[in-house]
C-alpha positions in Angstrom: 0.0 0.0 0.0 1.6 3.3 -1.1 2.4 5.8 1.7 0.0 8.7 2.2 1.6 12.0 1.2 2.6 14.3 4.0 1.1 17.4 2.3 -1.3 17.6 -0.7 -2.2 21.0 -2.3 -4.6 21.1 -5.2 -5.9 24.3 -6.9 -4.8 26.7 -4.1 -5.7 30.3 -4.6 -5.2 33.1 -2.2 -6.9 36.5 -2.9 -6.6 39.8 -1.1 -8.9 42.9 -1.5 -7.5 45.6 -3.7 -8.6 49.2 -4.5 -10.2 47.9 -7.7 -10.1 44.2 -8.6 -9.1 41.7 -5.9 -5.4 40.8 -5.9 -4.7 37.0 -6.6 -1.5 36.4 -4.8 -1.5 32.7 -5.3 -3.1 31.3 -8.5 -4.0 27.6 -8.8 -0.9 26.1 -7.0 -0.9 22.4 -6.7 1.7 19.8 -5.5 2.0 16.7 -3.3 5.0 15.8 -1.1 6.4 13.3 1.4 9.4 13.6 3.7 11.6 15.1 1.1 13.1 18.4 0.0 10.7 20.3 -2.3 11.8 23.6 -3.7 9.3 26.4 -4.6 10.9 28.9 -7.0 9.6 32.1 -8.5 10.1 35.8 -9.0 9.1 38.4 -6.5 5.3 38.7 -6.4 4.7 35.1 -7.6 3.1 34.1 -4.3 5.9 31.8 -2.9 5.9 33.3 0.6 2.1 33.6 0.7 1.9 29.9 -0.1 4.2 29.1 2.8 2.3 31.3 5.2 -1.1 29.8 4.0 0.2 26.3 4.9 0.7 27.6 8.5 -2.7 29.4 8.6 -0.9 32.8 8.8 -2.6 34.7 6.1 -4.1 38.1 7.0 -7.8 38.1 8.1 -9.2 39.6 4.9 -7.4 37.0 2.7 -9.7 34.6 0.8 -8.1 31.1 0.7 -9.7 28.4 -1.6 -8.5 25.1 -2.7 -9.8 21.7 -4.0 -7.5 20.1 -1.4 -5.3 21.4 1.3 -4.4 18.4 3.4 -1.6 17.8 5.9 -1.1 14.2 7.1 -4.9 13.6 6.6 -6.0 16.8 8.2 -8.1 19.2 6.1 -6.4 22.5 6.7 -9.3 24.4 5.2 -11.6 23.2 7.9 -9.1 23.1 10.8 -10.3 24.9 14.0 -8.2 27.1 16.4 -7.4 24.1 18.6 -6.1 22.0 15.6 -4.0 24.9 14.3 -2.4 25.4 17.8 -1.3 21.7 17.7 0.0 21.9 14.1 1.6 25.3 14.0 5.1 25.2 15.4 4.6 21.7 16.6 4.0 19.8 13.3 4.8 22.5 10.8 7.5 25.1 11.5 8.7 28.0 9.4 12.2 29.7 9.2 12.0 33.2 7.9 14.5 35.1 5.8 15.9 37.5 8.5 16.3 36.2 12.1 16.5 39.9 13.3 12.7 40.2 13.0 12.0 36.6 14.3 14.0 36.4 17.5 12.9 38.3 20.6 15.7 40.9 21.4 15.1 40.9 25.1 15.3 37.1 25.6 18.3 35.0 25.6 18.8 32.5 22.8 18.5 29.6 25.1 15.3 30.9 26.8 13.6 31.3 23.3 14.5 27.7 22.2 13.5 26.3 25.5 10.1 28.1 25.4 9.5 26.8 21.9 10.1 23.2 23.1 7.9 23.5 26.2 5.1 25.1 24.2 4.7 21.9 22.1 6.1 19.2 24.4 4.9 18.2 27.9 8.5 18.0 29.4 10.3 19.8 32.3 12.2 23.0 31.9 15.4 21.0 32.5 14.6 18.6 29.8 13.7 21.4 27.4 17.0 23.2 28.2 18.8 19.9 27.4 16.9 19.7 24.1 17.8 23.4 23.3 21.5 22.7 23.9 21.3 19.6 21.7 19.7 21.5 18.9 22.3 24.3 19.0 24.9 21.5 18.7 22.9 20.0 15.9 23.1 23.2 13.8 26.9 23.1 14.3 27.4 25.8 16.9 30.8 25.2 18.4 30.0 26.4 22.0 26.3 25.7 22.6 26.3 26.8 26.2 27.9 30.1 25.5 25.5 30.9 22.7 22.6 29.6 24.8 23.2 32.5 27.2 23.6 35.2 24.5 20.9 37.6 23.3 20.2 37.9 19.5 22.0 41.2 19.0 25.2 39.5 20.2 25.4 36.9 17.3 26.1 37.3 13.6 23.5 37.0 10.8 24.7 33.4 9.9 24.6 32.2 13.6 21.2 33.9 14.0 19.9 31.9 11.2 21.3 28.6 12.7 19.6 29.6 16.0 16.3 30.1 14.2 16.6 26.7 12.5 17.4 25.2 15.9 14.3 26.8 17.5 12.0 25.7 14.7 13.2 22.1 14.6 13.5 21.6 18.4 9.8 20.7 18.8 10.3 17.9 16.2 8.1 19.1 13.3 7.2 16.7 10.4 7.4 19.7 7.9 9.8 22.6 7.9 9.1 25.6 5.6 12.3 27.7 4.9 11.4 31.0 3.3 14.6 32.5 1.6 16.7 31.2 4.6 20.0 32.0 2.9 19.3 35.0 0.6 20.8 37.5 3.1 24.0 35.5 3.8 27.3 35.3 2.0 28.2 32.3 -0.1 30.3 30.5 2.5 27.7 30.8 5.3 24.9 30.0 2.7 26.5 26.6 1.9 26.9 25.9 5.7 23.2 26.6 6.3 22.1 24.3 3.4 24.3 21.5 4.7 22.7 21.9 8.1 19.2 21.8 6.6 20.1 18.8 4.5 21.5 16.9 7.5 18.6 17.7 9.7 16.0 16.6 7.1 17.9 13.3 6.5 18.4 12.5 10.2 15.0 13.5 11.5 12.9 12.3 8.6 11.2 15.7 8.0 9.7 17.1 4.9 11.3 20.5 3.7 9.7 23.2 1.6 12.6 25.5 0.5 11.3 28.7 -0.9 13.7 30.8 -3.1 14.1 32.9 -6.2 17.3 31.1 -7.1 16.5 28.3 -9.5 20.1 27.1 -9.8 20.5 26.8 -6.0 17.2 25.0 -5.5 17.7 22.6 -8.3 21.1 21.5 -6.8 19.8 21.3 -3.3 16.2 20.0 -3.5 14.7 16.6 -4.7 12.0 18.3 -6.7 11.2 21.8 -7.9 7.8 23.5 -8.1 7.7 26.7 -10.2 5.6 29.6 -8.8 3.5 31.5 -11.1 
């Protein structure tokens, strides 16, 4: 019996109100994926990021989302209630944004933020969550996890900040990770390190990865399959 797809999207459209005609940000997107690396590529304005946010139920309130099928591990996301979304978002589907500067809390230490993310989705003690946080910092190849654990976001570089974001999003053990332009603001050397970390985490933890980018060459070399945005 064939394995059920982790995510199935058929005929997804996302429309926002405009001054005149409604703005169709996503137009008939469709794909199916398992625990693999799927790249979504397209120019600015092609709806890549909106598609990613829609999969997390994070579109703005006035957005109109329609689809023939929008299913995650057998769950109909179009009919999911608030309780289901709380269970899915962050716990089973996580998202890494382009710039960690706007995603990390500047007044909390790195370790506190990762520990909080773990405890939000797992019924474990603070001590166990702290150990998980340190393990994840080590998993994203940070040399001195304990030192970085105690730092605040402004005390780390852009590349390290992105590693911290990946650690925080992966720590709860999601089935699907959405990475929205996670390397576009980084130099080439750091970019390759981040890609290697993502590849390693996906392989070891058996996650699915949606890698959103405008760089077709990068995505075609890194991902198992490529979906072209339109």
